[in-house]
Phi, psi and omega in degrees: 000129180285176181301317181296322178295319178295319179295317179296321178296321178296319179293318177298319180297318179297333179280351182232056184293342180274002182239081182299147179256153184300325185276355181232148177294155179300142178267149179294149177289129181273141176207157176267160174293127181290159181297335180271002178252137178271128175296139184296335181219134178289149183298320181296318179291322177302311179298317183299311183289314181292341176295343178289343180271110180287138180234156169285167182235134179232166167237122178265125184236159175213151178290162175298128177280173180307131178086356179256151184258347182220157177291170180246153177190150176209153177284138186217122175267335187268071179238144181205149166290146184237315187210142174273325185223097003282164180288114181229147172232169179216149169220156179248142182220140179297143180298336181271002181301135175272346180275324183305314180303327178291320177294318179300319179295322178291324180079001181218162178199165175231130176265122179255115180276116188281149177270163185304329183276003187258028179300316180294322176301315179300315180300324178296326180272354181271349181265157180270144175078178179075172178270098184291342184263001179298126179064017177256117180288132179199162171229185184266131173299147192294330183258309185274337186079006178294151179299130176250112190284133178294140178089351178292150180288326182205162177219147181226114185265123190224162167247144178297124183258319180198157176226129181236156176275150177207077181065234181272011178236166170248144178255111184258122179258130180244138173273124185282123178256335179197157178197164180188173179237166175293161180301320177267093185285355183265012179293152179278144179277158171279124180244150178239127183211129179048046173082009180213161177281146176254000000 
């Protein structure tokens, strides 16, 4: 089964959480907080407090899947290294994302770690719709062919390894097939803190 097939299987599995498979442990039943239940923390307070945690900023890209005319990409703060052996990374994406299904169909992706001067580039990938790659210089990552953005501090070329549920988000685990940094490795990263770039 190819990368796209594995990603599609993971998405199908997430859609059938009530049907455990023999090769996997049963998954917990997913449910939303009922209207008669009080959420333990309000969303505004959650955002305010977690905004104190500064994060790096990335753009996750994927090549155009079969039948598509342009690559896919979105701005992502929730990216992390996950494992050294095997080399794995993870990013989180909202379940309502219109870009994630395109990445899942491709089965591969590239994480582009943005440099401090790339705030406007990030804003372009943070909006829905339109051609996000118009006037954006990029080449193809060596293994997946995903867009590798010019000027990024680093890039991580991956295949979708697993997808897990996490509330209103999905946790996407990628197996690293190739990676690298910009020639000038001492560049400053783009950081996001309390709702703004640093």
